[in-house]
N, C-alpha and C positions, 0 to 999 in steps of 0.2 A: 874812512874814505872822504876825500875832499869834495866839497860841493861841486866844484868844476868837473871832477871826474864823473860824478853822479849825473850832472846835467848833460855832459857829453854822451854818456851811455844812453840816456833817455832820448836825446836828439837823434842819435844813430838809429835807435829802434824805431822812432817815429818816422824817419825817412824811409826805412825799410818797409814799414807797413803802408806808407803812402804809395810807394812804388808798386807794391803788390796790388793795392786797391786800383791803381791805374792800368797795370799791365797784365796781371794774372787773369786768365779767362774765368776762373772760379771766383776769386776774391772780388773782382770788379762787378759781378752781378748780384752779390749778396745784399740783403736788406735786413733791417732789424727783425722782421718777421721770420726770415729764414735762419738767422743766426740764433734767435732766442732759444730754441730747443737745445742747440749745442752749448749755449751758455749754461743752461741748467745742468747738462751733463758734466761740464767742466767744474762747476761748483761742487757737484757730488764727488768728482774725482779728487778735488782739493780736500774735501772733507775726509775722504778715505786715506789720503796721504798724511793728514794730521793725526788720524787715529792710529795708523800703522807706525808712526814715528820715523818713517824713512825720510831723512833730510833731503836726499837727492830728488825724490818724488815731490816733496813739499815745495822745493824751489821750482821745479818744472811746472807744477800745476798752478803755482802763483803766477808764473809767466803766462800761462795759457789764459787765465782769468784777466790779466792785465791786457793781453792782446784784444780780448773782446771789448773791454772798456774803451780802448783807443779806437777800435773799429766803429763802435756805435757813435762815438763822438765825431769821427770823420764823416760818417753817413749823414749825421745831423748837419754838419757844416756844409755838406754838398747841397742841402736844401735850405741853407741860410736860417736854420732853426737855432742852433747854438754851436759852440766849438769846445775844444778841450780846455781852453783857458776859462771859459764860462763854467765848466764842470768843476775845475779846481777852485775858482773863486766862490762858487755857491757852496761847495763843501766847507771851505775855510770859514765862510760867514756862518754856516750852520753850527760848526764846531765851537766857534767863539760864543755864539748866542746860547748854546746849550751847556756851556761851562762857565756860568757866572761866578762860580766859586773860585775860578782861576783868573778870569778876565774881568770880573766885576766885584761887587761888594757882598755877594751871597756867601754864606758860611755853610760848608758841608765837609765834614772831616772823615766820614766812614763811607765805605761802598754803599751801605744801606741808605744813608742820608742822601748820597748822590743819586741813587736810583729813584727815590721818592721825589727829589727835586726835578729830575728829568721829566717826569710825567706832568708836573706843574708847568714847566717851561714849554713843553711841546704843545700844551693847550693854548698857550699865549703866542706861539710862533706864527708869524705871517704865512698863510697858506699851509699851516700845519694841521695836525689832527684836531678835530672838533670834539671828539670823545676819547676816553682813555683807550678803548679797544679798537678805535678806527684805524690805527696804523698797522694792524696785523693783516698781512695779505691773505686773501681767501684761498690762494693757490698753494699755500704752505701744506706740506704733508701733515696729516691729522695729528700725529704724535707731537711734532714740533709746535704745531698751532696750539694744542692743548697746554703745552708747557708755557708758551708765550702768553696765552690768555690768563692763566693763573698767576704768572709772574707780574704781568701788568696790573692785574687786579690787586695783587699784594702791594705794589708800589703806590697804589692809590689808598692803601690802608685797609683793604678788604682781605683779611687773612687771619689765620689763627694767631692768637697772642703767644709770645715766646714761651710763657710759663704753662700754656695749655696746648701746645702743638702736638703733644703725644696723643691727644684726643683724635687726631686725624686717622689713627688706626681704627677707632670705633666707626668712623665714616666709611673706611674701606670695607670693614666687615659688614656694615649695614648694606652697602651697595652689593656686595657679593651675595649676601643672603637674599636680596630681592631678585638678583639674577637667577640664583638657584631655584627660587620659587616659580619664576616664569618658565624655566626649563621644564620643571615638573608639570606645569600646567599645559605644556606642549603649545605655548603661544610664541611662535617664532618671532613675530614682530616686536612684541613686548620684551622678549628675551634679548633681542638685538639692542633695543633701547637701553635696557638695564646693563647690558655688557659694556655699552659705551660709558655709562656712569661709573662702572667698576674701573675701566681704564683711566678715565679722567681723575678719579679719586686716587688711584695708585700713582699716576704721573704727578699729581699735586703733592702727594706724600713724599715722593722722591725729591721734588723741588725743595720742600720744607727742610729736608735733611741734606741738602747740597748735592743731590744726584740729578744729572741731566738724563731724562728718560731716553732720548734718542741715542745718546752716546752709550748708555748702558745696554740698550737693546741691540745696538750694532756689535758691541763686544760679545754678547751672547750669540748673535748670528754667526760671527766669525768662529767662535768656539764650536758651535754645532757643525758648521761646514768642515772644520778640521777633523772633528771626531767621525763624522759620517764618511768623509773621504777616506779616512784611515780604515774604517770597516770595509768599505768597498774595495780598497786596494788589497787588504788581507784576504778578502773573499776571492779575488782574482788569482792571488798567489796559490790559493787552495783549489783553483780550477772550478770555482762556483760563481753563480750569480747571487745577488742579495736575496732573491726570492727562494733560492735553494737553501738558504741558511735558516736555522731556527732563531726565534727571538732570543733564546738563551745564549746562543752562539754570538749573536750580534751584541747583546748586552755585555758579554765577557770582553769582546773587542773594544766596546765603548769605554769600559773601565780601564782597559789597557791604554787606550789613546789618551786618557786624562793624565796618565803618568808622564807622558812626553810633552805636555804643553809647557 
């Protein structure tokens, strides 16, 4: 695609959104605060489209996220805070600053070297993070946050050494044992705390071996939904509700559903 075609498409979109902002009764009254929950929803829908591999949905959800970015910028422009040009320039400046191995004299040839370099660069960045973990939003879902915490700590050198990372399984077993002990002690508060340690250890173990815990869990969620829906549908075909089926009947259908995945 030629740059002119791309620019023309973007300008057409921008004019459409500006017109909606001025003339649509709904669009014209929106604020960053009212749009924020919808933005979160759109990002999750984009995430689902990526996981599903549906190209049509992927394209659509990218457009929805782009719409929100443009809307936020127009809202800020209306208050003389900043505009879309400022957003582009700030992003470009940040990308150049954070890639000295491309635009400067820094040497980094592997993804691991780049990741470690980024943490150093972010600490030096004007208005950037003052500590390694400061850039992790508190509002992140806990599983994603745990992954990002361990990943950022790793980038700063706090991680299992490559030749000793198998020992992470000892840590997982240790945390699981402590959780089991508190369950036996009937101490719900301590059990909850220890279960959190189990989850964090498992998430960290997955990261060490190249598995993103959020993506992995969502795959399992989708598998469970498919299999459970299969059982429910088969129960209806037999004129039963799930509560009228035995556990053995449901297990048989569960195993049957696995064959059709």
